C-alpha positions as CSV (number, residue, x, y, z in Angstrom):
1,M,63.9,72.5,-20.7
2,V,67.2,69.6,-20.0
3,L,65.4,65.5,-20.6
4,D,66.9,64.8,-17.0
5,T,67.4,60.6,-17.2
6,R,65.8,60.8,-13.3
7,L,62.4,59.6,-14.0
8,E,59.8,58.9,-11.0
9,A,57.7,55.5,-11.3
10,S,54.6,58.1,-12.3
11,Q,56.1,58.9,-15.5
12,G,57.3,55.5,-17.0
13,G,60.3,54.9,-16.0
14,W,62.8,54.5,-12.5
15,L,66.3,54.5,-12.1
16,A,67.4,51.3,-12.2
17,P,70.2,48.9,-9.9
18,G,73.2,50.0,-10.6
19,G,72.6,53.0,-12.6
20,G,70.7,53.4,-15.7
21,L,67.4,54.6,-16.7
22,R,64.4,51.4,-16.5
23,L,61.6,52.0,-18.8
24,R,57.8,50.0,-19.1
25,G,58.9,46.7,-20.4
26,R,62.5,47.3,-21.2
27,A,66.4,46.7,-19.8
28,P,68.2,50.0,-18.3
29,L,69.3,52.6,-20.2
30,P,73.2,53.6,-19.2
31,L,73.0,56.3,-17.7
32,R,74.9,59.9,-19.5
33,E,77.3,62.6,-17.4
34,Q,75.6,65.2,-19.1
35,P,72.7,65.5,-21.0
36,R,72.7,64.9,-24.8
37,F,70.2,67.8,-25.9
38,Q,68.1,71.0,-24.1
39,L,65.3,70.6,-25.7
40,A,63.5,74.4,-26.2
41,G,60.8,76.0,-26.6
42,H,58.3,76.1,-23.7
43,R,56.9,79.8,-22.7
44,D,56.0,78.8,-18.8
45,T,56.6,75.6,-17.1
46,V,56.8,71.9,-18.7
47,T,54.1,70.3,-16.5
48,A,53.9,66.3,-18.3
49,V,56.6,64.9,-20.9
50,A,56.2,61.2,-22.7
51,V,58.6,59.6,-24.8
52,S,58.8,57.0,-27.1
53,R,62.1,56.4,-29.3
54,E,59.4,53.9,-32.0
55,L,58.5,57.2,-32.8
56,D,61.6,59.3,-31.9
57,L,59.8,61.4,-30.0
58,V,60.1,63.4,-26.7
59,V,56.4,65.1,-26.7
60,S,56.2,67.9,-23.7
61,G,53.3,70.1,-21.9
62,D,53.2,73.0,-20.5
63,A,50.9,75.1,-17.6
64,Q,49.6,76.9,-20.7
65,G,48.8,74.1,-22.8
66,C,51.4,74.6,-25.1
67,V,53.0,70.7,-26.9
68,L,55.6,70.7,-28.1
69,L,57.9,67.4,-30.4
70,H,60.9,67.1,-30.2
71,S,62.6,65.0,-32.6
72,L,64.2,62.4,-30.0
73,A,67.7,61.8,-32.3
74,K,68.0,65.7,-32.7
75,G,66.8,67.5,-30.0
76,V,64.8,69.8,-32.2
77,V,61.1,70.8,-32.4
78,V,58.9,69.2,-34.8
79,V,55.4,70.3,-34.2
80,S,54.3,73.0,-31.2
81,L,50.2,72.2,-30.9
82,S,48.1,74.9,-28.8
83,L,44.4,75.8,-28.9
84,P,44.4,79.9,-29.7
85,G,43.4,82.0,-26.5
86,S,43.6,78.6,-24.3
87,T,45.2,78.6,-20.7
88,C,44.7,75.1,-19.2
89,P,47.6,72.8,-17.9
90,V,49.1,69.9,-20.1
91,Y,48.7,67.5,-16.7
92,E,49.8,64.2,-18.8
93,I,50.6,62.9,-22.3
94,Q,50.5,59.8,-23.2
95,V,52.5,58.7,-26.7
96,W,52.0,55.0,-28.4
97,C,52.1,53.0,-31.5
98,V,49.4,51.9,-33.3
99,G,50.0,49.0,-35.9
100,G,53.7,49.6,-35.5
């Protein structure tokens, strides 16, 4: 999976005027010519993605119910989560900090 900065508004971000990614309530981030990392690990189609700068996480879910947590800074898988025998797709992921 390549983390693409071309997010839709429903995914928590959108392209800002003048070229940049705007995340909810934040200043636009500059777009890169090339992705910083290619995030790997899913065996099926990625169906949901959430990003948290504060937690250093990219959380993604796939069509078979697997959820991967990648380090945003390093681009490596930190944790892989799935229910044994489950094939329910992940349709939505939300990440937030409590008390942080």
